[in-house]
Backbone and ligand atoms as CSV (ligand in chain L), in Angstrom:
chain,resi,resn,atom,element,x,y,z
A,1,UNK,N,N,291.757,236.825,41.168
A,1,UNK,CA,C,292.171,235.560,40.584
A,1,UNK,C,C,291.508,235.347,39.210
A,2,UNK,N,N,292.259,234.751,38.274
A,2,UNK,CA,C,291.718,234.480,36.947
A,2,UNK,C,C,290.699,233.365,36.993
A,3,UNK,N,N,289.677,233.418,36.163
A,3,UNK,CA,C,288.848,232.240,36.017
A,3,UNK,C,C,289.005,231.710,34.592
A,4,UNK,N,N,288.508,230.493,34.354
A,4,UNK,CA,C,288.769,229.873,33.067
A,4,UNK,C,C,288.109,230.629,31.911
A,5,UNK,N,N,287.037,231.395,32.198
A,5,UNK,CA,C,286.372,232.177,31.160
A,5,UNK,C,C,287.333,233.183,30.545
A,6,UNK,N,N,288.187,233.803,31.404
A,6,UNK,CA,C,289.127,234.795,30.903
A,6,UNK,C,C,290.027,234.173,29.839
A,7,UNK,N,N,290.516,232.959,30.113
A,7,UNK,CA,C,291.450,232.314,29.200
A,7,UNK,C,C,290.781,232.010,27.863
A,8,UNK,N,N,289.547,231.513,27.943
A,8,UNK,CA,C,288.845,231.108,26.730
A,8,UNK,C,C,288.581,232.317,25.838
A,9,UNK,N,N,288.260,233.448,26.446
A,9,UNK,CA,C,287.798,234.585,25.661
A,9,UNK,C,C,288.917,235.432,25.045
A,10,UNK,N,N,290.162,235.145,25.397
A,10,UNK,CA,C,291.248,235.990,24.910
A,10,UNK,C,C,291.606,235.662,23.448
A,11,UNK,N,N,291.560,236.699,22.599
A,11,UNK,CA,C,291.868,236.486,21.172
A,11,UNK,C,C,292.874,237.539,20.708
A,12,UNK,N,N,293.821,237.109,19.882
A,12,UNK,CA,C,294.794,238.075,19.347
A,12,UNK,C,C,294.112,238.900,18.247
A,13,UNK,N,N,294.242,240.213,18.338
A,13,UNK,CA,C,293.595,241.117,17.386
A,13,UNK,C,C,294.656,242.033,16.773
A,14,UNK,N,N,294.485,242.361,15.502
A,14,UNK,CA,C,295.397,243.324,14.887
A,14,UNK,C,C,294.821,244.728,15.030
A,15,UNK,N,N,295.682,245.667,15.408
A,15,UNK,CA,C,295.208,247.048,15.567
A,15,UNK,C,C,295.213,247.759,14.208
A,16,UNK,N,N,294.081,248.342,13.854
A,16,UNK,CA,C,294.004,249.092,12.598
A,16,UNK,C,C,293.777,250.563,12.909
A,17,UNK,N,N,294.471,251.407,12.152
A,17,UNK,CA,C,294.362,252.865,12.362
A,17,UNK,C,C,292.932,253.374,12.281
A,18,UNK,N,N,292.141,252.776,11.389
A,18,UNK,CA,C,290.777,253.282,11.205
A,18,UNK,C,C,289.776,252.678,12.191
A,19,UNK,N,N,290.280,251.875,13.127
A,19,UNK,CA,C,289.371,251.266,14.103
A,19,UNK,C,C,288.846,252.328,15.077
A,20,UNK,N,N,287.598,252.161,15.475
A,20,UNK,CA,C,286.965,253.135,16.394
A,20,UNK,C,C,287.708,253.193,17.723
A,21,UNK,N,N,288.257,252.039,18.113
A,21,UNK,CA,C,288.884,251.981,19.429
A,21,UNK,C,C,290.395,252.248,19.385
A,22,UNK,N,N,290.888,252.720,18.218
A,22,UNK,CA,C,292.337,252.898,18.060
A,22,UNK,C,C,292.961,253.710,19.214
A,23,UNK,N,N,292.393,254.892,19.489
A,23,UNK,CA,C,292.991,255.780,20.494
A,23,UNK,C,C,292.969,255.128,21.873
A,24,UNK,N,N,291.869,254.463,22.180
A,24,UNK,CA,C,291.722,253.818,23.489
A,24,UNK,C,C,292.719,252.666,23.654
A,25,UNK,N,N,292.880,251.878,22.603
A,25,UNK,CA,C,293.821,250.752,22.664
A,25,UNK,C,C,295.250,251.273,22.819
A,26,UNK,N,N,295.601,252.283,22.025
A,26,UNK,CA,C,296.965,252.824,22.112
A,26,UNK,C,C,297.206,253.383,23.519
A,27,UNK,N,N,296.214,254.055,24.067
A,27,UNK,CA,C,296.348,254.613,25.422
A,27,UNK,C,C,296.619,253.496,26.445
A,28,UNK,N,N,295.858,252.398,26.320
A,28,UNK,CA,C,296.040,251.229,27.198
A,28,UNK,C,C,297.446,250.651,27.071
A,29,UNK,N,N,297.900,250.541,25.816
A,29,UNK,CA,C,299.212,249.939,25.562
A,29,UNK,C,C,300.330,250.834,26.098
A,30,UNK,N,N,300.175,252.120,25.902
A,30,UNK,CA,C,301.195,253.051,26.399
A,30,UNK,C,C,301.306,252.950,27.924
A,31,UNK,N,N,300.176,252.794,28.595
A,31,UNK,CA,C,300.181,252.646,30.063
A,31,UNK,C,C,300.958,251.395,30.454
A,32,UNK,N,N,300.662,250.280,29.767
A,32,UNK,CA,C,301.360,249.022,30.065
A,32,UNK,C,C,302.854,249.159,29.782
A,33,UNK,N,N,303.147,249.761,28.651
A,33,UNK,CA,C,304.546,249.933,28.227
A,33,UNK,C,C,305.338,250.680,29.315
A,34,UNK,N,N,304.712,251.718,29.871
A,34,UNK,CA,C,305.386,252.515,30.902
A,34,UNK,C,C,305.632,251.684,32.154
A,35,UNK,N,N,304.685,250.796,32.470
A,35,UNK,CA,C,304.818,249.955,33.665
A,35,UNK,C,C,305.882,248.883,33.480
A,36,UNK,N,N,305.940,248.318,32.282
A,36,UNK,CA,C,306.757,247.125,32.064
A,36,UNK,C,C,308.215,247.435,31.702
A,37,UNK,N,N,308.430,248.485,30.896
A,37,UNK,CA,C,309.781,248.721,30.388
A,37,UNK,C,C,310.407,249.979,30.981
A,38,UNK,N,N,311.721,249.922,31.222
A,38,UNK,CA,C,312.393,251.149,31.644
A,38,UNK,C,C,312.380,252.152,30.489
A,39,UNK,N,N,312.558,253.427,30.822
A,39,UNK,CA,C,312.418,254.494,29.813
A,39,UNK,C,C,313.232,254.249,28.547
A,40,UNK,N,N,314.486,253.813,28.745
A,40,UNK,CA,C,315.364,253.686,27.571
A,40,UNK,C,C,314.942,252.553,26.636
A,41,UNK,N,N,314.030,251.687,27.116
A,41,UNK,CA,C,313.604,250.558,26.290
A,41,UNK,C,C,312.137,250.725,25.876
A,42,UNK,N,N,311.574,251.860,26.244
A,42,UNK,CA,C,310.135,252.038,26.064
A,42,UNK,C,C,309.801,252.756,24.758
A,43,UNK,N,N,308.721,252.299,24.142
A,43,UNK,CA,C,308.234,252.971,22.933
A,43,UNK,C,C,307.077,253.899,23.289
A,44,UNK,N,N,306.826,254.077,24.598
A,44,UNK,CA,C,305.630,254.804,25.027
A,44,UNK,C,C,305.479,256.151,24.328
A,45,UNK,N,N,306.601,256.867,24.157
A,45,UNK,CA,C,306.486,258.204,23.564
A,45,UNK,C,C,306.449,258.182,22.037
A,46,UNK,N,N,306.754,257.020,21.452
A,46,UNK,CA,C,306.835,257.007,19.982
A,46,UNK,C,C,305.897,255.978,19.342
A,47,UNK,N,N,304.930,255.512,20.133
A,47,UNK,CA,C,304.027,254.476,19.617
A,47,UNK,C,C,303.307,254.919,18.345
A,48,UNK,N,N,302.763,256.128,18.414
A,48,UNK,CA,C,301.962,256.608,17.296
A,48,UNK,C,C,302.816,256.702,16.038
A,49,UNK,N,N,304.032,257.218,16.242
A,49,UNK,CA,C,304.958,257.371,15.117
A,49,UNK,C,C,305.306,255.985,14.539
A,50,UNK,N,N,305.606,255.038,15.433
A,50,UNK,CA,C,305.941,253.682,14.974
A,50,UNK,C,C,304.792,253.084,14.171
A,51,UNK,N,N,303.575,253.297,14.696
A,51,UNK,CA,C,302.414,252.683,14.052
A,51,UNK,C,C,302.047,253.340,12.730
A,52,UNK,N,N,302.497,254.586,12.554
A,52,UNK,CA,C,302.137,255.262,11.314
A,52,UNK,C,C,303.018,254.782,10.155
A,53,UNK,N,N,304.092,254.085,10.475
A,53,UNK,CA,C,304.935,253.542,9.399
A,53,UNK,C,C,304.176,252.397,8.752
A,54,UNK,N,N,304.142,252.397,7.431
A,54,UNK,CA,C,303.316,251.350,6.832
A,54,UNK,C,C,304.011,249.994,6.739
A,55,UNK,N,N,305.218,249.912,7.283
A,55,UNK,CA,C,305.872,248.594,7.298
A,55,UNK,C,C,305.838,247.974,8.696
A,56,UNK,N,N,304.913,248.471,9.548
A,56,UNK,CA,C,304.861,247.891,10.890
A,56,UNK,C,C,303.427,247.516,11.262
A,57,UNK,N,N,303.291,246.688,12.273
A,57,UNK,CA,C,301.969,246.275,12.719
A,57,UNK,C,C,301.960,245.982,14.210
A,58,UNK,N,N,300.786,246.008,14.793
A,58,UNK,CA,C,300.669,245.752,16.217
A,58,UNK,C,C,299.517,244.789,16.493
A,59,UNK,N,N,299.796,243.792,17.286
A,59,UNK,CA,C,298.777,242.825,17.693
A,59,UNK,C,C,298.556,242.984,19.187
A,60,UNK,N,N,297.327,242.786,19.625
A,60,UNK,CA,C,297.084,242.895,21.060
A,60,UNK,C,C,296.074,241.851,21.513
A,61,UNK,N,N,296.039,241.665,22.829
A,61,UNK,CA,C,295.101,240.746,23.465
A,61,UNK,C,C,294.281,241.515,24.468
A,62,UNK,N,N,292.990,241.227,24.500
A,62,UNK,CA,C,292.105,241.877,25.472
A,62,UNK,C,C,291.453,240.817,26.327
A,63,UNK,N,N,291.214,241.106,27.577
A,63,UNK,CA,C,290.471,240.146,28.390
A,63,UNK,C,C,288.970,240.426,28.251
A,64,UNK,N,N,288.166,239.646,28.963
A,64,UNK,CA,C,286.705,239.792,28.825
A,64,UNK,C,C,286.198,241.150,29.299
A,65,UNK,N,N,287.017,241.846,30.081
A,65,UNK,CA,C,286.579,243.155,30.592
A,65,UNK,C,C,287.002,244.289,29.655
A,66,UNK,N,N,287.572,243.938,28.514
A,66,UNK,CA,C,287.980,244.969,27.553
A,66,UNK,C,C,289.304,245.607,27.895
A,67,UNK,N,N,290.077,244.938,28.744
A,67,UNK,CA,C,291.357,245.509,29.140
A,67,UNK,C,C,292.477,244.858,28.325
A,68,UNK,N,N,293.395,245.680,27.792
A,68,UNK,CA,C,294.521,245.125,27.040
A,68,UNK,C,C,295.459,244.421,28.014
A,69,UNK,N,N,295.794,243.162,27.705
A,69,UNK,CA,C,296.668,242.405,28.624
A,69,UNK,C,C,297.987,241.989,27.972
A,70,UNK,N,N,298.154,242.354,26.710
A,70,UNK,CA,C,299.431,242.034,26.079
A,70,UNK,C,C,299.468,242.573,24.661
A,71,UNK,N,N,300.679,242.723,24.128
A,71,UNK,CA,C,300.814,243.255,22.769
A,71,UNK,C,C,302.149,242.852,22.168
A,72,UNK,N,N,302.167,242.855,20.859
A,72,UNK,CA,C,303.406,242.552,20.129
A,72,UNK,C,C,303.473,243.486,18.937
A,73,UNK,N,N,304.670,243.951,18.641
A,73,UNK,CA,C,304.844,244.839,17.503
A,73,UNK,C,C,305.868,244.219,16.569
A,74,UNK,N,N,305.654,244.379,15.288
A,74,UNK,CA,C,306.586,243.804,14.324
A,74,UNK,C,C,306.755,244.771,13.181
A,75,UNK,N,N,307.844,244.615,12.429
A,75,UNK,CA,C,307.991,245.425,11.219
A,75,UNK,C,C,308.808,244.676,10.188
A,76,UNK,N,N,308.610,245.065,8.951
A,76,UNK,CA,C,309.381,244.473,7.868
A,76,UNK,C,C,310.527,245.407,7.563
A,77,UNK,N,N,311.741,244.895,7.708
A,77,UNK,CA,C,312.914,245.727,7.430
A,77,UNK,C,C,313.184,245.774,5.926
A,78,UNK,N,N,312.925,244.665,5.267
A,78,UNK,CA,C,313.165,244.581,3.824
A,78,UNK,C,C,312.310,243.439,3.311
A,79,UNK,N,N,312.427,243.142,2.012
A,79,UNK,CA,C,311.623,242.041,1.489
A,79,UNK,C,C,312.110,240.706,2.042
A,80,UNK,N,N,313.307,240.693,2.622
A,80,UNK,CA,C,313.862,239.428,3.110
A,80,UNK,C,C,313.750,239.251,4.610
A,81,UNK,N,N,313.677,240.367,5.328
A,81,UNK,CA,C,313.722,240.200,6.785
A,81,UNK,C,C,312.729,241.080,7.548
A,82,UNK,N,N,312.260,240.538,8.657
A,82,UNK,CA,C,311.310,241.254,9.520
A,82,UNK,C,C,311.853,241.249,10.947
A,83,UNK,N,N,311.296,242.102,11.786
A,83,UNK,CA,C,311.730,242.148,13.191
A,83,UNK,C,C,310.534,242.140,14.121
A,84,UNK,N,N,310.715,241.507,15.269
A,84,UNK,CA,C,309.756,241.665,16.365
A,84,UNK,C,C,310.331,242.805,17.203
A,85,UNK,N,N,309.605,243.903,17.288
A,85,UNK,CA,C,310.170,245.070,17.969
A,85,UNK,C,C,309.647,245.224,19.399
A,86,UNK,N,N,308.603,244.491,19.744
A,86,UNK,CA,C,308.057,244.605,21.104
A,86,UNK,C,C,307.217,243.396,21.423
A,87,UNK,N,N,307.296,242.965,22.661
A,87,UNK,CA,C,306.418,241.881,23.123
A,87,UNK,C,C,306.273,242.042,24.623
A,88,UNK,N,N,305.043,242.095,25.101
A,88,UNK,CA,C,304.854,242.214,26.543
A,88,UNK,C,C,303.474,241.708,26.942
A,89,UNK,N,N,303.420,241.147,28.147
A,89,UNK,CA,C,302.160,240.692,28.731
A,89,UNK,C,C,302.075,241.307,30.129
A,90,UNK,N,N,300.910,241.780,30.472
A,90,UNK,CA,C,300.678,242.372,31.790
A,90,UNK,C,C,301.084,241.368,32.867
A,91,UNK,N,N,301.750,241.857,33.890
A,91,UNK,CA,C,302.327,240.965,34.900
A,91,UNK,C,C,301.312,239.975,35.477
A,92,UNK,N,N,300.111,240.486,35.775
A,92,UNK,CA,C,299.090,239.639,36.416
A,92,UNK,C,C,298.561,238.534,35.494
A,93,UNK,N,N,298.888,238.601,34.202
A,93,UNK,CA,C,298.355,237.626,33.238
A,93,UNK,C,C,299.439,236.748,32.623
A,94,UNK,N,N,300.616,236.777,33.230
A,94,UNK,CA,C,301.712,235.977,32.657
A,94,UNK,C,C,301.564,234.485,32.953
A,95,UNK,N,N,302.321,233.673,32.242
A,95,UNK,CA,C,302.380,232.217,32.397
A,95,UNK,C,C,301.036,231.546,32.105
A,96,UNK,N,N,300.314,232.134,31.172
A,96,UNK,CA,C,299.050,231.507,30.756
A,96,UNK,C,C,299.023,231.300,29.250
A,97,UNK,N,N,300.196,231.415,28.627
A,97,UNK,CA,C,300.271,231.175,27.186
A,97,UNK,C,C,300.021,232.399,26.311
A,98,UNK,N,N,299.779,233.567,26.923
A,98,UNK,CA,C,299.460,234.747,26.112
A,98,UNK,C,C,300.672,235.249,25.312
A,99,UNK,N,N,301.829,235.242,25.961
A,99,UNK,CA,C,303.042,235.701,25.265
A,99,UNK,C,C,303.310,234.819,24.056
A,100,UNK,N,N,303.171,233.533,24.252
A,100,UNK,CA,C,303.402,232.591,23.153
A,100,UNK,C,C,302.382,232.813,22.023
A,101,UNK,N,N,301.132,233.026,22.391
A,101,UNK,CA,C,300.092,233.253,21.375
A,101,UNK,C,C,300.400,234.521,20.574
A,102,UNK,N,N,300.836,235.569,21.263
A,102,UNK,CA,C,301.156,236.828,20.577
A,102,UNK,C,C,302.358,236.660,19.654
A,103,UNK,N,N,303.388,235.979,20.168
A,103,UNK,CA,C,304.594,235.810,19.358
A,103,UNK,C,C,304.303,234.953,18.121
A,104,UNK,N,N,303.530,233.886,18.309
A,104,UNK,CA,C,303.178,233.042,17.153
A,104,UNK,C,C,302.398,233.848,16.119
A,105,UNK,N,N,301.473,234.672,16.593
A,105,UNK,CA,C,300.665,235.487,15.672
A,105,UNK,C,C,301.553,236.503,14.946
A,106,UNK,N,N,302.520,237.086,15.662
A,106,UNK,CA,C,303.420,238.066,15.033
A,106,UNK,C,C,304.301,237.369,13.991
A,107,UNK,N,N,304.748,236.160,14.298
A,107,UNK,CA,C,305.565,235.403,13.326
A,107,UNK,C,C,304.743,235.134,12.063
A,108,UNK,N,N,303.492,234.730,12.258
A,108,UNK,CA,C,302.627,234.459,11.090
A,108,UNK,C,C,302.448,235.709,10.235
A,109,UNK,N,N,302.243,236.859,10.910
A,109,UNK,CA,C,302.086,238.121,10.177
A,109,UNK,C,C,303.339,238.406,9.352
A,110,UNK,N,N,304.506,238.253,9.986
A,110,UNK,CA,C,305.759,238.512,9.273
A,110,UNK,C,C,305.891,237.578,8.079
A,111,UNK,N,N,305.448,236.348,8.254
A,111,UNK,CA,C,305.612,235.355,7.189
A,111,UNK,C,C,304.702,235.608,5.994
A,112,UNK,N,N,303.650,236.411,6.189
A,112,UNK,CA,C,302.785,236.693,5.036
A,112,UNK,C,C,303.554,237.423,3.952
A,113,UNK,N,N,304.689,238.038,4.324
A,113,UNK,CA,C,305.494,238.748,3.315
A,113,UNK,C,C,306.641,237.874,2.796
A,114,UNK,N,N,306.598,236.595,3.114
A,114,UNK,CA,C,307.618,235.656,2.621
A,114,UNK,C,C,309.040,236.004,3.019
A,115,UNK,N,N,309.216,236.591,4.195
A,115,UNK,CA,C,310.581,236.907,4.626
A,115,UNK,C,C,311.332,235.609,4.942
A,116,UNK,N,N,312.652,235.678,4.840
A,116,UNK,CA,C,313.460,234.492,5.143
A,116,UNK,C,C,313.900,234.473,6.607
A,117,UNK,N,N,313.885,235.654,7.217
A,117,UNK,CA,C,314.416,235.748,8.585
A,117,UNK,C,C,313.593,236.717,9.421
A,118,UNK,N,N,313.374,236.341,10.688
A,118,UNK,CA,C,312.794,237.289,11.661
A,118,UNK,C,C,313.852,237.473,12.744
A,119,UNK,N,N,314.163,238.707,13.065
A,119,UNK,CA,C,315.165,238.927,14.099
A,119,UNK,C,C,314.600,239.802,15.220
A,120,UNK,N,N,315.310,239.841,16.310
A,120,UNK,CA,C,314.887,240.672,17.446
A,120,UNK,C,C,316.065,240.891,18.385
A,121,UNK,N,N,315.923,241.837,19.270
A,121,UNK,CA,C,316.923,242.069,20.314
A,121,UNK,C,C,316.273,241.862,21.666
A,122,UNK,N,N,317.002,241.221,22.561
A,122,UNK,CA,C,316.471,241.031,23.914
A,122,UNK,C,C,317.623,241.009,24.917
A,123,UNK,N,N,317.384,241.640,26.046
A,123,UNK,CA,C,318.365,241.596,27.131
A,123,UNK,C,C,318.475,240.146,27.609
A,124,UNK,N,N,319.665,239.548,27.600
A,124,UNK,CA,C,319.799,238.142,28.012
A,124,UNK,C,C,319.333,237.893,29.449
A,125,UNK,N,N,319.217,238.966,30.234
A,125,UNK,CA,C,318.747,238.796,31.617
A,125,UNK,C,C,317.227,238.661,31.691
A,126,UNK,N,N,316.558,238.890,30.590
A,126,UNK,CA,C,315.096,238.691,30.557
A,126,UNK,C,C,314.832,237.199,30.336
A,127,UNK,N,N,314.847,236.469,31.456
A,127,UNK,CA,C,314.783,235.010,31.412
A,127,UNK,C,C,313.506,234.505,30.735
A,128,UNK,N,N,312.373,235.108,31.079
A,128,UNK,CA,C,311.094,234.655,30.520
A,128,UNK,C,C,311.090,234.832,28.996
A,129,UNK,N,N,311.513,236.021,28.548
A,129,UNK,CA,C,311.514,236.297,27.110
A,129,UNK,C,C,312.495,235.370,26.392
A,130,UNK,N,N,313.678,235.187,26.977
A,130,UNK,CA,C,314.662,234.284,26.356
A,130,UNK,C,C,314.080,232.878,26.220
A,131,UNK,N,N,313.386,232.426,27.291
A,131,UNK,CA,C,312.783,231.081,27.267
A,131,UNK,C,C,311.740,230.973,26.169
A,132,UNK,N,N,310.929,232.014,26.038
A,132,UNK,CA,C,309.869,232.008,25.029
A,132,UNK,C,C,310.454,232.016,23.611
A,133,UNK,N,N,311.425,232.904,23.366
A,133,UNK,CA,C,312.007,232.980,22.015
A,133,UNK,C,C,312.671,231.651,21.640
A,134,UNK,N,N,313.366,231.049,22.606
A,134,UNK,CA,C,314.020,229.766,22.300
A,134,UNK,C,C,312.978,228.688,22.051
A,135,UNK,N,N,311.913,228.720,22.845
A,135,UNK,CA,C,310.864,227.717,22.664
A,135,UNK,C,C,310.308,227.757,21.234
A,136,UNK,N,N,310.185,228.959,20.677
A,136,UNK,CA,C,309.631,229.079,19.321
A,136,UNK,C,C,310.710,229.025,18.236
A,137,UNK,N,N,311.916,228.630,18.626
A,137,UNK,CA,C,312.941,228.318,17.623
A,137,UNK,C,C,313.952,229.409,17.328
A,138,UNK,N,N,313.874,230.546,18.027
A,138,UNK,CA,C,314.867,231.602,17.800
A,138,UNK,C,C,316.229,231.154,18.342
A,139,UNK,N,N,317.272,231.540,17.628
A,139,UNK,CA,C,318.627,231.225,18.066
A,139,UNK,C,C,319.395,232.512,18.311
A,140,UNK,N,N,320.368,232.420,19.217
A,140,UNK,CA,C,321.168,233.616,19.495
A,140,UNK,C,C,322.210,233.772,18.392
A,141,UNK,N,N,322.248,234.977,17.837
A,141,UNK,CA,C,323.215,235.284,16.795
A,141,UNK,C,C,324.481,235.843,17.450
A,142,UNK,N,N,324.325,236.929,18.209
A,142,UNK,CA,C,325.488,237.518,18.879
A,142,UNK,C,C,325.029,238.374,20.049
A,143,UNK,N,N,325.980,238.663,20.916
A,143,UNK,CA,C,325.693,239.551,22.050
A,143,UNK,C,C,326.168,240.944,21.659
A,144,UNK,N,N,325.284,241.902,21.772
A,144,UNK,CA,C,325.681,243.270,21.440
A,144,UNK,C,C,325.862,244.040,22.734
A,145,UNK,N,N,327.106,244.361,23.004
A,145,UNK,CA,C,327.436,245.049,24.251
A,145,UNK,C,C,326.825,246.448,24.276
A,146,UNK,N,N,326.352,246.847,25.451
A,146,UNK,CA,C,325.833,248.208,25.676
A,146,UNK,C,C,324.746,248.595,24.682
A,147,UNK,N,N,323.934,247.653,24.293
A,147,UNK,CA,C,322.887,247.938,23.291
A,147,UNK,C,C,321.824,248.892,23.846
A,148,UNK,N,N,321.362,248.621,25.080
A,148,UNK,CA,C,320.283,249.446,25.646
A,148,UNK,C,C,320.832,250.664,26.389
A,149,UNK,N,N,321.833,250.397,27.215
A,149,UNK,CA,C,322.506,251.455,27.975
A,149,UNK,C,C,323.963,251.007,28.102
A,150,UNK,N,N,324.840,251.837,28.638
A,150,UNK,CA,C,326.233,251.394,28.780
A,150,UNK,C,C,326.360,250.089,29.575
A,151,UNK,N,N,325.386,249.819,30.476
A,151,UNK,CA,C,325.485,248.595,31.287
A,151,UNK,C,C,324.529,247.488,30.885
A,152,UNK,N,N,323.800,247.693,29.817
A,152,UNK,CA,C,322.828,246.649,29.428
A,152,UNK,C,C,323.049,246.186,27.990
A,153,UNK,N,N,323.306,244.888,27.897
A,153,UNK,CA,C,323.584,244.297,26.581
A,153,UNK,C,C,322.300,243.743,25.970
A,154,UNK,N,N,322.424,243.293,24.729
A,154,UNK,CA,C,321.289,242.613,24.088
A,154,UNK,C,C,321.790,241.390,23.336
A,155,UNK,N,N,321.000,240.345,23.366
A,155,UNK,CA,C,321.222,239.237,22.456
A,155,UNK,C,C,320.492,239.582,21.173
A,156,UNK,N,N,321.177,239.427,20.046
A,156,UNK,CA,C,320.449,239.490,18.785
A,156,UNK,C,C,320.046,238.060,18.462
A,157,UNK,N,N,318.756,237.863,18.206
A,157,UNK,CA,C,318.269,236.504,17.941
A,157,UNK,C,C,317.595,236.466,16.578
A,158,UNK,N,N,317.556,235.289,16.007
A,158,UNK,CA,C,316.913,235.177,14.694
A,158,UNK,C,C,316.194,233.837,14.543
A,159,UNK,N,N,315.237,233.842,13.648
A,159,UNK,CA,C,314.497,232.638,13.283
A,159,UNK,C,C,314.489,232.611,11.755
A,160,UNK,N,N,315.061,231.565,11.185
A,160,UNK,CA,C,315.145,231.479,9.715
A,160,UNK,C,C,314.115,230.516,9.151
A,161,UNK,N,N,313.657,230.821,7.954
A,161,UNK,CA,C,312.733,229.917,7.244
A,161,UNK,C,C,313.404,229.506,5.968
A,162,UNK,N,N,313.200,228.262,5.591
A,162,UNK,CA,C,313.874,227.900,4.343
A,162,UNK,C,C,313.063,228.471,3.181
A,163,UNK,N,N,313.774,228.762,2.098
A,163,UNK,CA,C,313.165,229.546,1.024
A,163,UNK,C,C,312.292,228.727,0.079
A,164,UNK,N,N,312.194,227.404,0.322
A,164,UNK,CA,C,311.419,226.576,-0.627
A,164,UNK,C,C,309.929,226.802,-0.437
L,1,COA,C1,C,308.215,237.491,27.976
L,1,COA,C2,C,306.703,237.560,28.267
L,1,COA,C3,C,306.034,238.322,27.119
L,1,COA,C4,C,306.171,236.128,28.314
L,1,COA,O1,O,304.755,236.181,28.432
L,1,COA,P1,P,303.866,235.021,29.102
L,1,COA,O2,O,302.465,235.227,28.667
L,1,COA,O3,O,304.114,234.966,30.556
L,1,COA,O4,O,304.509,233.712,28.421
L,1,COA,P2,P,303.783,232.319,28.156
L,1,COA,O5,O,302.905,231.963,29.298
L,1,COA,O6,O,303.176,232.333,26.801
L,1,COA,O7,O,305.017,231.318,28.163
L,1,COA,C5,C,305.503,230.722,26.958
L,1,COA,C6,C,306.912,230.188,27.196
L,1,COA,O8,O,307.797,231.242,27.573
L,1,COA,C7,C,308.765,230.755,28.527
L,1,COA,N1,N,308.576,231.464,29.801
L,1,COA,C8,C,307.557,232.292,30.137
L,1,COA,N2,N,307.766,232.776,31.368
L,1,COA,C9,C,308.916,232.235,31.828
L,1,COA,C10,C,309.653,232.366,33.030
L,1,COA,N3,N,309.212,233.152,34.026
L,1,COA,N4,N,310.813,231.689,33.138
L,1,COA,C11,C,311.270,230.905,32.142
L,1,COA,N5,N,310.608,230.725,30.966
L,1,COA,C12,C,309.444,231.402,30.816
L,1,COA,C13,C,308.484,229.275,28.666
L,1,COA,O9,O,309.270,228.612,27.669
L,1,COA,C14,C,307.001,229.179,28.333
L,1,COA,O10,O,306.647,227.917,27.845
L,1,COA,P3,P,306.068,226.804,28.877
L,1,COA,O11,O,304.838,227.414,29.486
L,1,COA,O12,O,305.790,225.639,27.986
L,1,COA,O13,O,307.162,226.582,29.887
L,1,COA,C15,C,306.415,238.243,29.630
L,1,COA,O14,O,307.164,237.584,30.622
L,1,COA,C16,C,306.749,239.729,29.668
L,1,COA,O15,O,305.935,240.568,29.278
L,1,COA,N6,N,307.946,240.089,30.183
L,1,COA,C17,C,308.357,241.492,30.325
L,1,COA,C18,C,308.598,242.149,28.991
L,1,COA,C19,C,309.669,241.452,28.172
L,1,COA,O16,O,310.672,240.955,28.682
L,1,COA,N7,N,309.468,241.469,26.836
L,1,COA,C20,C,310.389,240.880,25.912
L,1,COA,C21,C,311.540,241.747,25.668
L,1,COA,S1,S,311.334,242.753,24.266
């Protein structure tokens, strides 16, 4: 069972390639990724490659025991638009505000580049994720049939910022 200390101590951190714990953190995230996402939706095999792109970033959360409990990945597609490419929280730590904290932090990171739009894809059947994205103001743009597999669609969602 969680205690209140765990909640207080959780902080969103940005992963840097030159960090001493880089390999350990990536290993932790890959393990979570394999548990949470089906193969066709998983970045487990391409995490390192994704992270080596200089237009992408990864944020993570650790509990007091040094265990990664959630992560978010984002990238800048152009000077005008960014994407949230991954968001996940370990099952045992859900519904405690961690997903929201990660998503807010990823939005802030994207906004440092003055983008006008942040977009993402999500399976409409992912009720928790849909609820979270809507809560933070994302709107559904369109449904893309067979986006993940022939039987799995995706909602394309976006969050716009005014340019002033
Ligand atoms: C989506 C996910 C990251 C949410 O993480 P979380 O830490 O449990 O979310 P939070 O506790 O921060 O919840 C924030 C908001 O999300 C929504 N939400 C979260 N879980 C929900 C659920 N089970 N049902 C409906 N809405 C939910 C709510 O709007 C909630 O706000 P509220 O607490 O004021 O009601 C987590 O469920 C997850 O990892 N799911 C599997 C992976 C996934 O679907 N990733 C996104 C697709 S790329």
